[in-house]
Each structure stands twice: as C-alpha cells, then as structure tokens.
C-alpha positions in Angstrom: 72.5 7.2 7.7 71.5 3.9 9.3 73.9 1.5 7.6 72.7 -1.5 9.7 69.1 -0.9 8.5 70.2 -0.5 4.9 72.1 -3.8 5.0 69.1 -5.7 6.3 66.8 -4.1 3.7 69.2 -5.0 0.9 69.1 -8.6 1.9 65.3 -8.5 2.1 65.0 -6.7 -1.2 67.3 -9.2 -3.0 64.5 -11.8 -2.5 62.2 -9.8 -4.8 64.8 -7.9 -7.0 67.6 -10.3 -7.8 69.7 -7.7 -9.8 70.8 -5.6 -6.8 74.4 -4.9 -5.9 75.8 -3.0 -3.0 78.7 -0.6 -3.0 80.5 1.3 -0.3 80.8 5.1 -0.4 83.9 7.1 0.5 82.2 8.2 3.8 81.5 4.7 5.0 78.0 4.5 3.8 76.4 2.4 1.1 74.6 2.8 -2.2 72.8 0.3 -4.4 72.7 -0.4 -8.1 69.7 -2.2 -9.4 68.8 -3.5 -12.8 65.0 -3.3 -13.6 63.2 -4.4 -16.7 60.0 -2.6 -17.9 56.9 -4.4 -19.2 58.1 -3.8 -22.8 61.5 -5.4 -22.0 63.7 -2.3 -21.7 66.4 -2.7 -19.1 67.4 0.2 -16.8 70.2 0.4 -14.3 69.4 2.6 -11.3 71.5 4.0 -8.4 69.9 4.4 -5.0 71.6 6.7 -2.5 70.7 6.9 1.2 71.6 10.4 2.4 69.8 11.0 5.7 68.2 7.6 5.6 65.8 6.5 7.0 64.5 10.0 7.9 64.9 11.1 4.3 63.7 9.0 1.3 66.4 7.5 -0.8 67.3 9.3 -4.1 67.0 7.2 -7.2 68.9 8.1 -10.4 68.7 6.3 -13.7 72.3 5.5 -14.8 71.5 3.8 -18.1 70.0 4.3 -20.6 70.1 8.1 -20.3 66.8 9.8 -19.7 66.5 12.8 -22.1 63.4 14.5 -20.6 62.9 16.0 -17.2 59.3 14.8 -16.7 58.8 13.8 -13.1 62.5 14.3 -12.3 64.2 16.7 -9.9 66.8 19.3 -11.1 69.5 17.1 -9.4 68.7 14.3 -11.9 66.9 11.9 -9.5 63.5 10.6 -10.4 60.3 11.5 -8.5 59.0 8.1 -7.6 56.9 9.6 -4.8 56.4 13.0 -3.2 58.9 13.4 -0.3 56.1 14.5 2.1 54.7 11.0 1.7 57.9 9.3 2.9 57.3 7.3 6.1 60.4 5.6 7.5 58.2 3.3 9.6 56.4 2.0 6.5 58.7 2.4 3.6 62.0 0.5 2.8 64.3 -0.3 -0.1 61.9 -2.9 -1.6 59.2 -0.2 -1.6 61.6 2.3 -3.3 62.5 -0.1 -6.0 58.9 -1.1 -6.6 58.0 2.6 -7.0 61.0 3.1 -9.3 59.7 0.2 -11.4 56.3 2.0 -11.7 58.1 5.2 -12.6 60.1 3.4 -15.4 56.9 2.0 -16.9 55.3 5.4 -16.8 58.4 6.8 -18.5 58.0 4.2 -21.3 54.4 5.4 -21.8 55.6 9.0 -21.8 58.2 8.2 -24.5 55.4 6.7 -26.7 52.6 9.2 -26.1 54.3 12.4 -24.8 51.8 12.2 -21.9 52.7 11.1 -18.4 50.1 8.7 -17.0 48.9 9.8 -13.5 48.9 13.0 -11.4 51.7 15.6 -11.5 53.2 18.1 -9.1 55.9 20.6 -9.6 59.5 19.3 -9.1 62.3 21.4 -7.7 
C-alpha cells in the first residue's frame, strides 16, 4: 500500500468531496470514510479501503444505510463501481473511485424504485 500516494489523493479529493475523513488502520495504513448524497437526497456513508493500492483498486463498502440487495456487489460486501480488469493505477485515483461510487449509488436508487439496474451487468464473485 502506497500511503504517501493515498495521503496526496485524499487532499486532492477533499477539494471535490468535502465530506471525507481519514482513519489509520492497525497495520499503519489508511482508510477513508466519505458521505455522499444521491440526486434524490439520500445520504450514504461509505468506507474505502486500500489493500494493495495502487496496483489493486480500492474496495468501497456502504456503511449506512444498509444495502439489502446484492445487485452489483461482491460476496465480501463491497460494491462493484467498476470491473477490476479496468483499474489503471496511472489513470485512476481516489477522486475517480468516489465519483464512480456516486454513480453506483444513484443506480442503486433507480434499482430500489424499478427493480431494474440501469446499465450493463457482469457476474460478481
């Protein structure tokens, strides 16, 4: 985990997402909590963890409110904001991750209303 890169990205991300907080992990790493609001006004709190970062994409988990379906989610409980094969550490950063998570949350709101997920779907494991 590249803690220096994460710290820089957190500072850059806070210019676009003001409700971001940083926490230390027991192993000396960092994780982020972020509050995002959907287009219909629903607030969500997310946790972003950085195992293997930047080589591996961060994992995003919805903390509150609880998500009761498993649509576009992995069995571990993190959301599928993009396919892991598309992750490019040279192009993607925390601001991108939170932007994609915001899109996911808005799609989740559509799914709750219509029982149809807008956009393409792949199997999640």
